[in-house]
C-alpha positions in Angstrom: 10.4 16.0 -0.1 12.8 14.3 2.3 14.7 11.3 1.1 17.1 9.3 3.4 20.8 9.4 2.6 21.1 5.7 1.9 18.1 5.5 -0.5 19.5 3.4 -3.4 19.2 5.0 -6.9 17.0 3.1 -9.4 15.9 4.4 -12.8 12.6 6.2 -13.4 11.2 6.6 -9.9 8.7 9.4 -9.3 8.3 11.1 -5.9 5.5 13.6 -5.8 4.1 16.0 -3.3 5.1 16.0 0.4 7.1 12.7 0.5 9.3 11.4 3.2 11.2 8.2 2.5 14.0 6.7 4.6 17.2 5.3 3.3 16.3 1.7 4.0 13.4 1.8 1.4 13.9 0.2 -2.0 12.0 1.8 -4.9 12.5 -0.1 -8.1 11.9 1.1 -11.7 8.6 2.8 -12.5 7.4 3.3 -8.9 5.2 6.3 -8.2 5.2 7.4 -4.6 2.9 10.0 -3.1 1.1 10.9 -6.4 -2.2 12.8 -6.2 -4.9 10.6 -5.0 -7.9 9.4 -7.1 -10.5 11.2 -5.1 -13.4 13.4 -6.3 -12.9 15.8 -3.4 -9.3 17.0 -4.2 -8.9 20.5 -2.9 -5.2 21.0 -3.5 -4.2 21.0 0.2 -0.6 19.8 1.0 -1.3 16.1 1.9 1.5 13.7 2.8 3.1 10.3 2.4 5.7 9.0 4.9 7.6 5.7 4.5 10.5 6.3 6.7 11.0 2.7 8.0 12.2 -0.1 5.6 9.8 -0.9 2.8 10.4 -2.8 -0.5 8.6 -1.5 -3.6 9.1 -3.6 -6.8 8.5 -2.3 -10.3 5.6 -0.1 -11.2 4.1 0.1 -7.7 1.9 3.1 -7.1 1.2 4.6 -3.7 -1.1 7.6 -3.2 -0.9 10.1 -0.4 -3.7 11.0 2.1 -6.7 13.0 1.0 -6.6 15.5 3.9 -3.9 17.4 5.7 -4.6 16.0 9.2 -4.2 12.4 8.2 -0.7 11.4 7.0 -0.6 8.3 4.9 2.1 5.9 6.1 3.2 2.4 6.3 4.9 0.7 9.3 7.9 -1.4 8.4 9.3 -4.3 6.4 6.4 -4.5 3.9 7.0 -6.0 0.4 4.8 -4.7 -2.5 5.5 -6.7 -5.6 5.2 -5.5 -9.2 2.2 -3.5 -10.4 0.5 -3.2 -7.0 -1.6 -0.1 -6.1 -2.1 1.3 -2.6 -4.9 4.0 -2.5 -5.2 7.2 -0.5 -5.3 7.0 3.3 -4.5 3.2 3.2 -2.4 1.9 6.1 -0.1 -1.2 6.1 1.1 -2.5 9.4 4.4 -4.6 9.7 5.7 -7.4 7.5 2.8 -7.2 5.0 3.3 -8.9 1.6 1.2 -7.9 -1.4 1.8 -9.9 -4.5 1.8 -8.8 -8.2 -1.1 -6.8 -9.5 -3.1 -6.5 -6.2 -5.1 -3.3 -5.6 -5.9 -1.7 -2.2 -8.5 1.0 -2.5 -8.5 4.1 -0.3 -8.9 4.0 3.5 -8.0 0.3 3.9 -6.1 -1.2 6.8 -3.9 -4.2 6.4 -2.7 -5.6 9.7 0.6 -7.4 10.7 1.9 -10.2 8.5 -1.1 -10.4 6.2 -0.5 -11.9 2.8 -2.3 -10.7 -0.3 -1.9 -13.0 -3.3 -1.7 -11.8 -7.0 -4.5 -10.0 -8.7 -6.5 -9.7 -5.5 -8.3 -6.5 -4.6 -10.2 -5.0 -1.7 -12.7 -2.3 -1.5 -12.5 1.1 0.3 -12.7 1.0 4.2 -12.0 -2.7 4.4 -9.7 -4.2 7.0 -7.5 -7.3 6.4 -6.7 -8.8 9.8 -3.4 -10.1 11.3 -2.0 -13.2 9.5 -5.0 -13.2 7.1 -4.5 -14.5 3.6 -6.2 -13.4 0.4 -5.9 -16.1 -2.3 -5.1 -15.1 -5.9 -8.0 -13.4 -7.6 -9.8 -12.8 -4.3 -12.0 -9.8 -4.1 -13.5 -8.6 -0.8 -15.8 -5.8 0.1 -16.1 -6.7 3.8 -13.5 -7.0 6.5 -11.3 -10.1 6.5 -10.9 -11.2 10.1 -7.5 -12.2 11.5 -6.2 -15.7 10.7 -8.8 -16.3 7.9 -8.5 -16.9 4.2 -10.5 -15.1 1.5 -11.0 -17.3 -1.6 -11.3 -16.0 -5.2 -15.1 -16.4 -4.9 -15.3 -13.8 -2.1 -16.1 -16.5 0.5 -14.3 -17.3 3.7 -12.4 -20.6 4.0 -13.0 -22.9 7.0 
């Protein structure tokens, strides 16, 4: 585990496994970073999570590490994950992504620059959310959301 020297102390944070987190990250109470992934093929290999650039994790955010040694799970920079969010194994978040309260990203997802995911939204494994895309509250997607599009709560694309 490698934690940056400026990493602020907050109560009840959990860092597990091979974690690297820079000093400009903010982990609030109840965050769990780099916990064992929810994957049926766990073999016990030393997988990793790296969040060295600035990230903001509010209360009770969970972030799983990758499911294989060769693929490091990481986020780019300046992402904001609000309370009770979950980011699954091998997921990748680009820059300036905002994920609102209670949203769930399954494994192997890609969220591109400046996407906004509203509260209680979820997206299935292997789905991509494009640049500047918006998922409305309660939206659930199982297919890619193209850049500059909106996913409604009824899983349809807005005009």
